[in-house]
Backbone bond lengths (Angstrom), bond angles and torsions (degrees), N, CA, C in turn:
res aa  C-N    CA-C-N  psi(-1)  N-CA   C-N-CA  omega(-1)  CA-C   N-CA-C  phi
1 M - - - 1.591 - - 1.531 112.22 -
2 K 1.355 114.11 -12.61 1.502 117.18 -175.48 1.525 107.88 -54.37
3 D 1.387 111.38 135.06 1.482 126.78 175.74 1.491 107.82 62.10
4 E 1.260 131.21 0.73 1.402 123.78 175.78 1.582 111.24 -71.64
5 K 1.331 110.69 145.59 1.548 111.50 175.74 1.371 106.72 -78.99
6 K 1.404 110.88 139.78 1.513 121.89 -174.50 1.468 109.53 -114.77
7 V 1.401 114.83 169.15 1.347 125.68 173.84 1.565 111.71 -104.32
8 V 1.300 111.40 115.00 1.543 118.15 -177.40 1.474 111.00 -113.67
9 V 1.440 111.28 124.32 1.448 119.79 179.97 1.445 110.69 -94.05
10 I 1.259 127.38 129.25 1.400 128.24 -171.71 1.584 112.49 -128.38
11 T 1.237 118.62 121.46 1.522 117.69 177.23 1.517 106.28 -111.78
12 G 1.349 117.97 152.76 1.456 122.87 -175.61 1.543 110.80 72.26
13 A 1.322 116.72 19.86 1.513 117.58 -178.45 1.547 116.24 -63.37
14 T 1.316 113.66 -18.94 1.438 116.11 -176.62 1.424 111.45 -79.19
15 G 1.224 124.24 -5.77 1.515 123.28 169.74 1.551 113.82 -82.49
16 V 1.426 113.13 175.79 1.459 109.89 -175.86 1.499 111.96 -67.27
17 L 1.243 126.46 -41.87 1.411 126.89 177.38 1.632 110.48 -57.06
18 G 1.330 110.25 -52.04 1.419 117.19 -174.48 1.472 115.44 -64.85
19 N 1.346 113.70 -27.90 1.505 117.45 174.20 1.526 111.77 -64.90
20 L 1.332 111.02 -40.67 1.581 121.66 -176.28 1.496 105.70 -66.38
21 V 1.442 114.91 -46.90 1.483 118.83 -179.03 1.602 110.86 -56.42
22 A 1.417 109.02 -48.35 1.551 111.86 -178.50 1.470 110.98 -60.08
23 K 1.338 117.49 -46.85 1.508 119.04 -175.81 1.456 113.75 -64.47
24 T 1.376 119.64 -42.24 1.440 131.59 175.14 1.554 109.64 -48.80
25 F 1.321 115.30 -57.89 1.469 123.23 -170.10 1.515 104.97 -76.66
26 A 1.217 122.05 -35.55 1.578 126.38 177.54 1.663 106.53 -62.75
27 E 1.331 114.44 -43.21 1.477 118.81 -179.77 1.438 112.09 -66.92
28 R 1.338 118.91 -25.62 1.486 121.64 179.30 1.416 109.71 -86.24
29 G 1.298 118.46 6.40 1.625 122.42 175.46 1.452 114.15 87.84
30 H 1.340 120.86 12.04 1.441 114.43 -177.97 1.576 105.98 -90.58
31 N 1.381 106.20 159.75 1.589 114.39 171.27 1.518 109.60 -76.23
32 I 1.326 116.52 146.00 1.338 120.49 -175.17 1.588 115.29 -124.65
33 A 1.217 122.44 130.69 1.359 129.42 175.08 1.595 107.65 -109.56
34 L 1.306 117.45 127.17 1.450 117.75 -178.15 1.563 107.74 -120.85
35 L 1.336 115.90 127.56 1.488 120.04 177.74 1.493 107.27 -119.85
36 A 1.391 117.69 129.70 1.443 118.33 -176.68 1.523 106.60 -158.97
37 K 1.357 115.09 173.07 1.485 122.03 -178.51 1.448 111.92 -100.10
38 D 1.316 114.90 -29.50 1.526 121.79 -177.92 1.540 118.62 -92.54
39 Q 1.286 115.48 101.57 1.452 117.66 -166.98 1.558 112.14 -63.07
40 N 1.476 111.31 -37.96 1.478 116.44 -179.33 1.555 109.83 -62.81
41 K 1.217 117.10 -45.65 1.544 118.02 179.67 1.412 114.02 -71.69
42 L 1.389 114.33 -29.50 1.495 113.99 171.41 1.568 112.45 -63.48
43 D 1.267 108.76 -48.38 1.576 116.09 -176.78 1.570 107.51 -57.32
44 F 1.311 118.97 -36.90 1.389 118.11 -171.23 1.522 110.96 -81.38
45 L 1.449 116.13 -27.96 1.432 113.55 172.60 1.443 110.34 -76.45
46 A 1.198 122.44 -34.45 1.531 123.99 173.12 1.426 110.94 -56.39
47 L 1.207 121.31 -42.16 1.438 125.37 177.41 1.502 111.70 -67.97
48 D 1.337 115.44 -41.02 1.433 119.79 179.53 1.678 110.35 -67.51
49 L 1.264 116.26 -36.20 1.459 116.95 175.80 1.469 115.11 -68.40
50 N 1.291 122.02 -31.16 1.482 128.28 171.16 1.446 108.23 57.09
51 L 1.259 120.76 51.57 1.428 129.51 176.35 1.462 113.57 -94.44
52 P 1.387 118.88 142.69 1.503 114.03 167.54 1.471 117.94 -60.06
53 T 1.279 116.87 152.60 1.488 118.24 -175.52 1.596 115.97 -56.17
54 E 1.413 110.68 -22.67 1.450 108.95 -179.91 1.414 114.32 -83.82
55 R 1.397 117.80 0.57 1.491 119.27 -179.63 1.496 109.20 -112.11
56 L 1.325 121.89 2.42 1.401 125.02 -172.20 1.460 117.37 -135.11
57 Y 1.273 118.13 132.29 1.483 118.82 177.01 1.592 101.66 -133.28
58 T 1.413 109.57 132.64 1.470 115.51 176.55 1.529 110.32 -134.39
59 Q 1.412 110.90 142.43 1.450 116.16 176.27 1.438 115.17 -147.87
60 T 1.266 116.66 134.78 1.601 117.93 168.89 1.451 106.30 -79.81
61 I 1.339 116.59 134.06 1.449 115.64 -175.43 1.514 105.29 -158.49
62 D 1.373 115.77 150.52 1.585 122.93 168.25 1.347 105.40 -97.07
63 L 1.433 114.72 113.38 1.520 120.89 -175.62 1.618 104.89 -74.48
64 L 1.210 120.55 -0.69 1.606 120.73 175.37 1.575 106.26 -88.99
65 D 1.270 121.14 -4.94 1.464 127.19 178.84 1.592 105.47 -98.34
66 G 1.352 115.85 91.22 1.447 119.76 -174.01 1.573 111.03 -60.64
67 P 1.368 122.99 -44.29 1.450 120.48 178.64 1.559 107.31 -59.72
68 A 1.288 119.06 -41.84 1.582 116.90 -176.79 1.488 107.11 -68.71
69 V 1.169 126.71 -32.53 1.438 123.64 175.42 1.457 114.27 -71.73
70 H 1.451 117.97 -30.31 1.393 116.37 177.70 1.525 107.01 -73.18
71 D 1.380 118.40 -40.34 1.483 119.91 172.99 1.497 114.50 -55.75
72 S 1.295 117.74 -36.35 1.492 122.47 178.66 1.389 108.57 -63.12
73 A 1.439 119.84 -52.94 1.475 123.09 176.47 1.580 113.59 -51.53
74 E 1.213 116.94 -36.20 1.485 118.84 -179.02 1.443 106.63 -75.48
75 A 1.423 119.56 -37.86 1.579 116.61 -176.73 1.499 107.83 -71.65
76 V 1.407 117.91 -34.49 1.411 116.77 175.58 1.556 116.27 -60.25
77 H 1.317 107.83 -45.31 1.529 116.19 -175.60 1.597 108.50 -67.76
78 S 1.227 114.27 -33.50 1.526 124.65 179.30 1.616 111.24 -65.08
79 K 1.356 111.26 -43.73 1.500 117.06 -176.66 1.463 107.63 -70.16
80 F 1.433 120.61 -47.53 1.457 123.18 -165.41 1.480 112.83 -100.71
81 G 1.459 114.29 -20.23 1.537 116.80 177.97 1.476 108.13 87.80
82 S 1.292 122.17 -8.39 1.424 127.99 173.80 1.386 117.97 -165.66
83 T 1.362 121.56 161.19 1.479 123.82 178.01 1.510 105.86 -134.07
84 H 1.314 119.02 133.44 1.414 122.43 -175.91 1.499 116.62 -112.35
85 A 1.345 117.69 -35.86 1.471 120.59 -162.98 1.475 109.86 -149.22
86 L 1.287 118.26 145.77 1.455 128.20 -178.79 1.652 107.84 -128.09
87 V 1.214 121.36 112.82 1.442 125.44 176.73 1.549 102.81 -113.82
88 H 1.317 110.21 107.25 1.622 114.26 -172.25 1.571 104.01 -110.53
89 L 1.417 107.83 112.98 1.498 121.83 -178.02 1.463 116.59 -105.58
90 V 1.344 114.84 -10.07 1.533 116.22 -174.29 1.632 110.96 -66.16
91 G 1.333 114.64 145.29 1.372 115.17 177.20 1.536 108.02 151.51
92 G 1.260 121.10 160.68 1.377 126.63 177.43 1.576 115.04 -133.90
93 W 1.298 119.66 -179.91 1.360 121.72 179.11 1.583 111.63 -120.16
94 M 1.354 119.77 142.09 1.488 118.23 173.48 1.489 106.25 -149.79
95 G 1.272 114.55 134.29 1.442 121.06 -178.13 1.511 114.12 -167.52
96 G 1.255 120.03 -171.27 1.488 125.58 176.84 1.607 111.45 98.41
97 R 1.357 112.81 4.50 1.458 116.00 179.29 1.575 110.92 -127.01
98 T 1.316 121.01 145.98 1.423 128.38 176.30 1.593 105.26 -71.04
99 I 1.261 124.40 168.08 1.484 125.49 175.56 1.477 106.04 -62.52
100 P 1.207 127.08 -51.34 1.514 121.34 -174.50 1.635 112.63 -60.71
101 E 1.339 112.04 -30.90 1.485 119.52 177.46 1.585 113.68 -72.39
102 S 1.352 119.17 -21.58 1.458 127.66 -169.34 1.497 106.53 -79.19
103 S 1.327 115.28 155.23 1.363 125.16 178.84 1.502 114.00 -109.30
104 K 1.363 116.43 152.52 1.442 120.84 -179.96 1.615 111.32 -63.53
105 D 1.322 113.39 -34.69 1.503 116.91 177.21 1.485 111.19 -65.26
106 D 1.361 121.28 -43.44 1.396 120.02 -178.97 1.569 110.09 -68.91
107 F 1.261 122.93 -34.37 1.393 128.47 174.51 1.578 110.47 -62.43
108 E 1.448 117.65 -42.95 1.436 117.24 174.17 1.396 111.67 -65.50
109 S 1.351 120.61 -35.50 1.504 117.14 176.98 1.433 115.10 -61.99
110 M 1.412 119.80 -38.89 1.325 122.03 176.50 1.553 115.00 -61.73
111 L 1.311 109.68 -44.88 1.518 116.70 177.39 1.516 109.28 -59.49
112 N 1.283 113.00 -49.09 1.578 113.78 -177.43 1.505 110.98 -53.86
113 Q 1.441 116.94 -53.09 1.272 124.04 -176.11 1.453 117.89 -56.44
114 H 1.396 119.23 -43.71 1.296 128.97 -169.87 1.571 115.15 -100.94
115 V 1.362 116.24 -44.78 1.445 120.86 -168.28 1.641 106.40 -91.15
116 W 1.338 111.06 -59.70 1.510 110.18 -171.02 1.477 109.75 -66.92
117 T 1.315 122.91 -39.69 1.542 120.28 178.56 1.566 107.62 -54.09
118 T 1.359 115.10 -43.01 1.427 115.32 -173.13 1.532 111.92 -71.29
119 F 1.323 109.94 -37.19 1.513 119.13 -179.08 1.606 105.62 -58.43
120 H 1.270 113.41 -57.18 1.490 117.61 -176.15 1.611 111.65 -60.02
121 L 1.269 115.86 -36.35 1.518 118.76 178.41 1.412 114.00 -67.75
122 L 1.330 113.78 -42.67 1.521 118.20 -178.07 1.547 108.88 -66.27
123 Q 1.333 113.40 -47.05 1.462 120.47 -178.25 1.702 108.17 -56.90
124 A 1.244 112.36 -43.02 1.523 115.37 -175.89 1.461 114.20 -75.24
125 F 1.353 113.71 -50.31 1.573 114.94 -168.55 1.475 112.24 -97.51
126 V 1.284 122.30 -21.76 1.543 120.67 175.68 1.450 120.06 -46.38
127 P 1.396 112.38 -52.08 1.534 114.54 179.39 1.521 116.27 -53.89
128 H 1.386 111.39 -35.64 1.538 112.81 178.93 1.507 113.02 -75.31
129 I 1.394 111.24 -37.91 1.372 113.72 -179.51 1.439 117.47 -69.76
130 A 1.376 117.81 -34.07 1.385 122.60 170.98 1.480 117.01 -66.16
131 A 1.352 112.76 -33.11 1.421 121.03 -179.90 1.622 110.66 -64.96
132 S 1.230 115.39 -21.13 1.502 121.91 -173.11 1.611 108.22 -77.81
133 G 1.282 114.28 -13.09 1.535 119.06 -175.12 1.405 117.62 77.05
134 W 1.365 116.16 -6.16 1.496 125.22 174.88 1.403 110.19 -143.79
135 G 1.369 121.61 130.58 1.308 115.27 179.22 1.551 110.13 -159.59
136 R 1.375 117.88 162.05 1.448 123.29 -179.86 1.555 110.36 -143.30
137 I 1.233 114.23 133.41 1.504 121.27 176.34 1.590 104.55 -124.94
138 I 1.224 114.44 126.61 1.515 121.58 -176.23 1.421 111.53 -134.01
139 I 1.315 123.69 129.77 1.417 129.31 165.99 1.439 115.54 -125.32
140 V 1.277 122.02 163.53 1.538 124.54 178.85 1.600 103.76 -115.82
141 S 1.341 114.27 127.83 1.474 123.03 -179.41 1.551 110.57 -132.56
142 K 1.249 118.01 -171.08 1.483 123.89 175.99 1.494 111.22 -124.03
143 P 1.354 118.10 154.90 1.419 119.34 176.65 1.538 116.73 -69.86
144 E 1.331 118.75 -11.50 1.458 121.00 168.01 1.516 115.71 -46.86
145 T 1.483 117.03 -26.40 1.424 112.16 -177.71 1.546 111.20 -74.77
146 V 1.320 119.55 -13.49 1.339 125.77 172.99 1.548 110.72 -92.19
147 N 1.294 118.79 -46.41 1.388 126.46 178.59 1.481 113.48 -128.90
148 P 1.452 113.54 89.31 1.474 116.90 -171.69 1.570 112.21 -61.54
149 S 1.334 113.79 150.79 1.313 121.19 171.09 1.488 116.33 -104.29
150 P 1.303 129.62 151.40 1.377 128.14 177.74 1.549 115.30 -48.54
151 K 1.297 122.16 142.77 1.463 121.28 166.51 1.496 112.19 66.60
152 T 1.328 116.07 29.47 1.513 127.33 -176.32 1.578 105.36 -129.25
153 A 1.140 122.53 -1.58 1.473 124.64 -165.19 1.581 115.01 -52.81
154 L 1.414 116.85 -42.35 1.461 115.75 179.75 1.530 113.44 -66.38
155 Y 1.339 112.09 -47.53 1.497 115.14 174.56 1.660 114.50 -57.14
156 T 1.331 110.33 -45.90 1.376 119.92 -171.74 1.579 109.55 -62.48
157 A 1.337 111.73 -45.69 1.395 115.89 179.22 1.483 113.55 -63.74
158 A 1.301 116.10 -42.85 1.500 119.22 -178.01 1.537 109.04 -68.63
159 K 1.379 116.10 -37.05 1.445 111.29 -178.36 1.579 111.83 -76.18
160 S 1.282 117.36 -26.97 1.441 123.49 177.87 1.464 106.55 -66.06
161 A 1.246 123.80 -44.53 1.407 130.98 175.12 1.647 110.45 -54.20
162 Q 1.325 111.93 -53.74 1.386 120.36 174.80 1.434 114.13 -58.81
163 E 1.229 123.25 -37.44 1.468 127.23 175.12 1.541 108.86 -66.14
164 S 1.307 116.66 -47.48 1.436 123.09 -179.81 1.635 111.36 -53.38
165 L 1.304 112.44 -41.91 1.462 118.74 175.50 1.462 114.02 -58.16
166 V 1.311 114.91 -47.83 1.445 121.34 -175.83 1.442 114.65 -71.58
167 L 1.448 117.01 -45.31 1.296 121.52 175.79 1.521 117.02 -68.37
168 T 1.248 119.70 -28.88 1.428 122.24 172.41 1.503 110.87 -72.99
169 L 1.298 120.82 -32.72 1.438 130.98 168.92 1.490 108.32 -54.17
170 A 1.267 120.23 -51.23 1.343 125.48 -179.04 1.633 114.12 -54.89
171 E 1.226 115.71 -40.27 1.345 124.04 172.31 1.704 116.87 -65.89
172 E 1.326 107.49 -39.26 1.401 116.14 -175.15 1.517 111.56 -69.53
173 Y 1.321 114.49 -36.64 1.486 119.64 -172.54 1.565 114.55 -115.76
174 K 1.280 114.50 16.62 1.515 116.33 -178.25 1.580 114.28 -57.73
175 A 1.309 111.73 -27.86 1.482 113.47 -175.22 1.528 110.42 -82.43
176 S 1.421 118.53 -8.61 1.434 122.36 -174.66 1.547 113.08 -88.19
177 G 1.401 114.90 -7.76 1.436 112.41 -169.92 1.528 117.83 99.65
178 L 1.382 111.49 -9.91 1.467 120.10 -175.72 1.592 107.43 -92.82
179 T 1.299 114.53 131.40 1.443 120.96 168.61 1.458 112.78 -115.94
180 A 1.422 114.88 144.86 1.408 119.10 178.39 1.615 110.00 -133.13
181 N 1.216 112.26 124.90 1.429 118.59 -176.37 1.580 118.26 -135.45
182 V 1.318 114.81 162.72 1.374 119.48 179.94 1.532 110.43 -120.74
183 I 1.372 118.30 132.17 1.357 122.06 170.30 1.475 114.76 -98.99
184 H 1.343 114.64 121.29 1.392 120.85 180.00 1.508 117.73 -90.29
185 V 1.325 125.94 125.98 1.452 132.19 176.51 1.538 106.04 -129.85
186 K 1.306 115.21 153.26 1.515 116.95 171.82 1.491 110.91 -95.26
187 S 1.350 113.93 -24.33 1.392 116.82 174.32 1.588 108.82 -163.52
188 I 1.278 120.04 160.97 1.412 123.16 -175.00 1.529 105.91 -111.58
189 D 1.319 118.71 109.32 1.514 120.35 179.71 1.538 108.11 -81.95
190 T 1.393 114.10 87.48 1.418 118.34 176.04 1.460 119.01 -82.22
191 K 1.382 114.10 -6.93 1.487 117.64 -177.68 1.549 108.91 -111.45
192 G 1.336 123.70 2.43 1.318 127.06 169.01 1.518 112.81 65.26
193 I 1.435 111.24 42.47 1.475 117.87 -179.53 1.548 108.53 -103.91
194 A 1.270 117.36 20.15 1.556 120.02 174.42 1.491 110.16 53.34
195 L 1.312 125.38 51.29 1.285 131.67 173.19 1.621 111.39 -56.46
196 R 1.249 120.71 134.80 1.443 122.55 -166.80 1.545 106.65 -61.10
197 E 1.253 120.72 -43.08 1.413 125.01 -175.99 1.503 111.20 -104.93
198 G 1.292 114.38 0.89 1.532 120.33 -178.43 1.532 112.31 -74.78
199 T 1.396 114.04 152.57 1.366 126.19 179.04 1.536 107.84 -119.72
200 T 1.426 123.72 123.92 1.263 118.50 -174.78 1.676 108.66 -79.32
201 P 1.398 108.16 160.40 1.571 111.10 171.59 1.522 112.30 -51.28
202 A 1.296 112.36 -45.43 1.498 117.55 -173.50 1.598 111.41 -61.65
203 E 1.350 115.92 -39.43 1.426 121.15 172.66 1.554 115.82 -61.77
204 I 1.334 110.48 -39.45 1.577 116.73 174.82 1.438 111.29 -62.87
205 V 1.385 114.92 -51.13 1.457 119.79 -179.49 1.505 114.52 -60.96
206 S 1.386 118.25 -34.40 1.418 120.92 176.02 1.542 110.56 -67.58
207 A 1.250 120.21 -30.62 1.506 126.37 175.93 1.588 109.70 -69.11
208 M 1.373 112.67 -40.44 1.458 117.06 174.03 1.475 116.70 -70.27
209 T 1.211 120.00 -33.15 1.581 123.94 178.14 1.605 103.43 -67.24
210 Y 1.378 117.19 -36.39 1.478 112.65 -175.75 1.572 104.19 -75.75
211 L 1.392 119.27 -40.13 1.437 113.68 -178.45 1.514 110.90 -65.50
212 F 1.235 121.13 -18.37 1.484 128.60 -178.01 1.459 107.30 -80.96
213 S 1.276 120.70 -19.24 1.558 120.16 -176.09 1.449 109.50 -77.84
214 D 1.407 110.03 161.73 1.509 116.68 174.92 1.499 114.19 -67.75
215 E 1.352 116.29 -25.14 1.407 125.41 178.68 1.614 111.52 -65.78
216 A 1.255 113.35 -23.92 1.417 117.40 -177.58 1.519 111.69 -96.75
217 G 1.288 118.39 17.57 1.470 120.96 -177.64 1.495 120.55 -64.74
218 K 1.402 113.91 -12.11 1.331 118.40 -178.54 1.510 110.24 -102.86
219 V 1.303 119.48 -3.95 1.407 126.92 173.25 1.518 110.54 -81.66
220 N 1.363 119.15 106.41 1.472 121.23 -167.22 1.480 106.37 -152.20
221 G 1.323 114.03 132.27 1.541 119.84 177.71 1.526 111.50 64.58
222 A 1.316 112.97 38.19 1.377 121.76 176.21 1.460 116.93 -102.73
223 R 1.388 116.28 143.50 1.511 119.74 164.53 1.469 100.83 -101.04
224 I 1.294 116.53 116.53 1.529 123.71 -175.15 1.625 108.69 -100.79
225 P 1.212 119.59 112.84 1.410 125.58 -171.93 1.746 104.54 -80.27
226 L 1.364 110.87 115.76 1.403 112.78 179.39 1.545 110.31 -123.02
227 Y 1.352 111.16 63.28 1.489 114.45 -178.27 1.538 106.40 -153.42
């Protein structure tokens, strides 16, 4: 698979980090599939990428809709003939309350954003990715999943479950050439103000491009500290 142009599925690409991920892998010659909820932002990104239609797939989708995600995986595979990687960047942060102060609705929101979206994506896309004989699954998380901070229980619990899905997948498919890894950051410095513990989008994408390389084929099931 060395030097072969691959099919990269990116969720959450309409954010600052996702934009850079999409642009970076597009510039490297890979085919790009973008899944997002906001049609206007998706259209703007597609225009900015300026890729020929045969190299780009876009779809507005609710990742909480399992059958829709399955249909999306089939559509991507049908268009490109293969699927090689999933970079899942959808999710949000919620904190500032103790567990007794937290609401069920807020917890469900965190579980939806981090756990159910990941579950549906892995169920739908991993069979195609594993069948390619070379695959990469990458998510971004926070070290609170290992060392929880006060008043972050809802977010931390959801991200911990998301990580468990990805890291278990790494074990389940390690014989197929597929790797699945988690990049840990404390915060994402999207404004370039040199936050002491912040990690810039460029630094995160640099780690992703390494994980995407053949040389990183033995990096699997890892939480990679990038802070």
